[in-house]
DRENKE-313007 format. One record per residue (C-alpha): residue in one letter; x negated, y, z. Coordinates in steps of 0.2 Angstrom, whole numbers, padded with zeros to 4 digits, always signed. Layout:
BEGIN
AXYZ;...
// end
This chain:
BEGIN
M-0442+0849+0593;Q-0447+0838+0576;V-0466+0842+0580;K-0462+0834+0599;L-0454+0821+0592;L-0468+0818+0581;R-0482+0820+0590;V-0473+0805+0600;T-0467+0793+0587;Q-0487+0793+0582;E-0498+0797+0602;K-0484+0785+0612;K-0485+0797+0628;I-0478+0812+0635;E-0482+0828+0645;R-0469+0833+0658;V-0463+0852+0658;G-0474+0861+0670;G-0484+0847+0670;N-0505+0844+0666;Q-0507+0819+0664;E-0502+0814+0649;I-0488+0800+0654;D-0488+0783+0642;V-0469+0778+0633;D-0466+0762+0627;V-0450+0771+0616;R-0435+0769+0601;I-0424+0780+0591;I-0407+0778+0587;S-0406+0795+0577;A-0391+0797+0564;T-0384+0811+0552;N-0371+0817+0544;Q-0382+0831+0531;P-0388+0825+0517;I-0406+0820+0523;N-0416+0820+0509;E-0410+0839+0505;K-0418+0846+0518;I-0435+0836+0519;S-0435+0846+0500;R-0431+0861+0508;G-0445+0859+0522;E-0427+0858+0531;F-0436+0842+0541;R-0452+0833+0542;L-0455+0820+0529;E-0468+0811+0543;L-0456+0811+0554;Y-0442+0804+0542;Y-0455+0788+0538;R-0459+0786+0556;L-0439+0786+0560;N-0434+0777+0545;V-0438+0760+0549;V-0421+0749+0549;P-0409+0761+0539;I-0392+0757+0541;H-0379+0766+0534;I-0360+0767+0539;P-0348+0773+0528;P-0334+0789+0532;C-0318+0781+0544;E-0309+0789+0529;R-0314+0777+0516;E-0317+0762+0527;S-0304+0755+0539;M-0310+0754+0557;T-0314+0735+0557;F-0325+0732+0543;Q-0335+0747+0555;F-0337+0738+0568;S-0342+0723+0561;L-0357+0730+0550;I-0362+0738+0566;S-0363+0719+0577;L-0370+0714+0561;S-0385+0729+0562;T-0389+0726+0579;A-0387+0706+0581;S-0401+0708+0564;I-0411+0724+0574;V-0409+0710+0590;N-0418+0697+0580;L-0430+0708+0572;E-0437+0710+0588;K-0439+0691+0592;T-0450+0688+0577;
// end
């Protein structure tokens, strides 16, 4: 799966299952993990190239037990507004 995602992010093309034509796509990928991604990369369980493609605008959200939900929603709203502003420039 990682190889396929990497190919889509690099070439901006997909091929349907059973198809024989490539289709141009324009995608944005939002991903999240609760795993230590740096450890997964060092063990070879996650591709470094894909990490660099996906890690454009990192958003770090603390776990629920550490912070209040109000703070988390404010952070998400602020981050979303920042991403929208980045796309406009």
